[in-house]
C-alpha positions as CSV (number, residue, x, y, z in Angstrom):
1,M,0.0,0.0,0.0
2,K,1.2,3.5,-0.9
3,P,0.7,6.6,1.2
4,G,-3.0,7.4,1.4
5,D,-4.6,9.9,-1.0
6,F,-8.3,10.4,-0.4
7,G,-9.7,11.7,-3.7
8,S,-13.3,12.0,-2.7
9,A,-15.6,11.8,0.3
10,I,-19.0,10.3,1.1
11,N,-22.0,11.5,3.0
12,L,-22.0,10.7,6.7
13,R,-25.7,10.7,7.0
14,Q,-25.9,7.9,4.5
15,S,-23.1,5.8,5.7
16,A,-21.5,6.8,9.1
17,G,-23.1,3.8,10.8
18,L,-21.7,1.5,8.1
19,L,-18.3,3.1,8.7
20,V,-18.5,2.1,12.3
21,V,-19.2,-1.6,11.5
22,A,-17.1,-1.5,8.3
23,A,-14.5,-3.5,10.2
24,V,-17.0,-6.4,10.1
25,V,-18.6,-5.7,6.8
26,L,-15.2,-5.5,5.0
27,F,-14.7,-9.3,5.4
28,C,-18.2,-10.6,5.7
29,A,-19.6,-10.9,2.1
30,P,-17.9,-12.4,0.4
31,Y,-15.6,-14.0,3.0
32,K,-12.1,-12.5,3.2
33,N,-9.1,-13.5,5.1
34,V,-7.0,-10.7,6.7
35,S,-3.8,-12.7,6.5
36,A,-0.9,-12.3,4.1
37,A,-2.0,-15.5,2.4
38,D,-4.8,-13.5,0.9
39,N,-2.2,-11.5,-1.1
40,R,-2.4,-8.4,1.0
41,P,0.9,-6.5,1.5
42,A,2.5,-6.5,4.9
43,V,3.0,-3.1,6.5
44,S,5.7,-2.1,9.0
45,P,4.7,-0.9,12.5
46,N,3.9,2.9,12.3
47,Q,4.5,2.9,8.5
48,D,3.5,6.3,7.1
49,F,0.5,6.6,4.9
50,S,-0.1,10.4,5.4
51,N,-1.8,12.5,2.8
52,P,-2.4,16.3,2.4
53,M,-5.5,16.1,4.7
54,L,-4.5,13.6,7.4
55,Q,-1.4,12.1,9.0
56,I,-2.0,8.4,9.0
57,H,0.2,5.5,10.2
58,A,-0.2,1.8,10.3
59,P,-0.8,0.4,13.9
60,A,2.3,0.2,16.1
61,S,2.4,-3.6,16.5
62,E,3.6,-6.4,14.3
63,G,1.6,-8.6,11.9
64,W,-0.6,-6.0,10.1
65,H,-1.4,-6.0,6.4
66,G,-2.9,-3.5,4.0
67,F,-6.5,-4.7,3.9
68,A,-8.5,-2.2,1.8
69,R,-8.1,1.2,0.1
70,S,-10.4,3.5,-1.8
71,A,-10.9,7.2,-2.4
72,N,-12.3,7.6,1.1
73,L,-10.9,4.7,3.1
74,I,-7.7,3.1,4.2
75,A,-7.8,-0.1,6.3
76,F,-5.3,-2.4,7.9
77,G,-6.1,-6.0,9.0
78,K,-4.5,-8.6,11.3
79,S,-5.5,-12.1,12.1
80,G,-5.8,-13.1,15.8
81,S,-4.6,-16.4,17.4
82,S,-8.1,-17.9,17.5
83,A,-10.1,-19.2,14.6
84,G,-12.2,-16.4,13.1
85,E,-10.4,-13.7,15.2
86,S,-9.3,-10.5,13.5
87,F,-8.4,-6.9,14.1
88,I,-9.1,-4.0,11.8
89,A,-7.8,-0.4,12.0
90,Q,-9.2,2.1,9.5
91,V,-9.5,5.8,8.6
92,N,-12.5,7.2,6.7
93,L,-13.2,10.5,5.1
94,F,-16.7,11.9,4.5
95,H,-18.8,15.0,4.0
96,L,-20.6,16.6,6.9
97,P,-23.4,19.2,7.2
98,T,-23.0,22.3,9.4
99,F,-23.9,21.8,13.1
100,P,-25.1,24.6,15.4
101,D,-23.3,23.2,18.5
102,S,-21.5,20.2,19.9
103,E,-24.8,18.5,21.1
104,A,-26.1,18.5,17.5
105,F,-22.9,16.9,16.2
106,T,-23.0,14.3,18.9
107,E,-26.6,13.4,18.3
108,F,-25.9,13.2,14.5
109,V,-23.1,10.6,15.1
110,R,-25.2,8.7,17.7
111,E,-28.1,8.3,15.2
112,A,-25.7,7.2,12.4
113,V,-24.0,4.5,14.5
114,I,-27.2,3.2,15.7
115,K,-28.5,3.0,12.2
116,G,-25.4,1.1,11.2
117,S,-25.7,-1.5,13.9
118,P,-29.0,-3.3,12.9
119,T,-30.5,-5.4,15.8
120,D,-31.1,-8.4,13.6
121,R,-27.3,-8.8,13.4
122,F,-25.8,-7.1,16.4
123,E,-26.8,-7.7,20.0
124,T,-25.5,-4.7,21.9
125,L,-23.7,-5.4,25.2
126,E,-22.4,-1.9,25.9
127,V,-22.3,1.4,24.1
128,N,-20.9,4.9,24.8
129,V,-21.1,8.0,22.5
130,Q,-19.9,11.3,23.8
131,Y,-18.5,14.6,22.7
132,S,-14.7,15.0,22.9
133,P,-13.1,18.5,23.0
134,A,-9.6,17.1,23.6
135,R,-8.2,17.9,20.2
136,G,-9.4,21.5,20.1
137,Y,-11.8,20.9,17.3
138,P,-15.2,19.0,17.3
139,C,-14.9,15.2,17.8
140,V,-17.2,12.5,19.1
141,S,-15.9,9.3,20.6
142,Y,-17.6,6.0,20.3
143,H,-17.1,2.7,21.9
144,A,-19.3,-0.4,21.8
145,A,-19.2,-4.1,22.4
146,S,-21.7,-6.4,20.9
147,D,-22.3,-10.0,19.7
148,D,-22.2,-10.2,15.9
149,K,-24.8,-12.9,15.3
150,K,-24.0,-13.3,11.6
151,A,-20.2,-13.2,11.5
152,R,-19.0,-15.0,8.4
153,V,-16.0,-17.2,9.3
154,S,-15.8,-19.1,6.0
155,F,-17.4,-19.1,2.5
156,F,-20.1,-21.4,3.8
157,S,-20.7,-20.6,7.5
158,T,-21.5,-17.9,10.0
159,K,-21.4,-17.9,13.8
160,T,-21.8,-15.5,16.7
161,L,-18.6,-13.7,17.6
162,R,-17.9,-10.9,20.0
163,F,-17.3,-7.6,18.3
164,E,-15.7,-4.6,20.0
165,V,-15.0,-1.2,18.3
166,S,-13.6,2.1,19.4
167,A,-13.8,5.1,17.1
168,L,-13.4,8.9,16.9
169,Y,-15.4,11.0,14.5
170,C,-14.1,14.6,13.9
171,Q,-14.9,17.7,11.9
172,H,-11.8,18.6,9.9
173,P,-10.7,22.0,11.4
174,F,-9.2,23.3,8.1
175,K,-11.7,21.8,5.6
176,P,-15.3,23.0,6.4
177,G,-17.9,20.4,5.5
178,L,-15.4,17.5,5.8
179,G,-15.1,14.9,8.5
180,F,-12.9,11.9,9.2
181,S,-13.0,8.9,11.5
182,A,-10.4,6.6,13.0
183,V,-11.8,3.2,13.9
184,F,-10.2,0.2,15.6
185,S,-12.0,-3.1,16.1
186,H,-11.6,-6.6,17.3
187,R,-13.8,-9.5,16.3
188,G,-13.8,-13.0,17.8
189,G,-11.4,-14.6,20.4
190,S,-11.6,-13.7,24.0
191,I,-11.7,-10.2,25.5
192,D,-8.3,-8.6,24.8
193,E,-6.9,-6.8,27.8
194,N,-4.7,-4.7,25.6
195,L,-7.3,-3.7,23.1
196,G,-8.1,-0.3,24.7
197,K,-4.5,0.7,24.7
198,E,-3.8,-0.4,21.1
199,A,-7.0,1.2,19.9
200,A,-6.2,4.5,21.6
201,G,-2.7,4.5,20.2
202,F,-4.0,4.0,16.6
203,I,-6.8,6.6,17.0
204,D,-4.4,9.1,18.5
205,S,-1.9,8.7,15.7
206,V,-4.5,9.9,13.1
207,Q,-4.0,13.7,13.1
208,V,-4.9,16.6,10.8
209,T,-2.1,17.6,8.5
210,P,-1.1,21.1,9.4
211,P,-1.6,23.7,6.7
212,S,2.1,24.4,6.6
213,Q,2.8,20.8,5.6
214,A,0.0,20.5,3.1
215,P,0.8,21.1,-0.6
216,P,-0.6,24.3,-2.1
């Protein structure tokens, strides 16, 4: 995978929820393996994929591969030690409307992620959506754990697997009407005690490219 270059953006109202669960959807239909055996290029820890809009790096641990890339998405995947277990780290770019305040933005994201987690597939165990002012520009943090009742583990079979996801949705401070998200998820296996730390590390590494470093 070469450094990211987002050429277009999609509408969050139509697809933000799907972006949240894209870590599952990416390899559900048809079945996709996140390993190197599936001819996906290996990436180095913290490998740079920055572009004029965002500073993006591969996760800091070993074993990751380039998993998907499009005009508005870059994703990395890693297989876990258990059958059907996988990790996905991804960054998305999308259009956003104008919001009058932080509450409106938070509610907008909340509605989108709920829409993207249909109850016929996901049984929610815990969920938290809240506004985050830590970056100095509008962001909303999201964390959820659920049972994915239709997780595809092969071409022919599905099973119920635990799915945990952490994400941060932000309004780009230098590009009005543009938003981005950093998402880290784990599906299958047992509860990973290091998941929160690894997710936070990846999400924190996704930063806005300063205007001074962006090409004219």
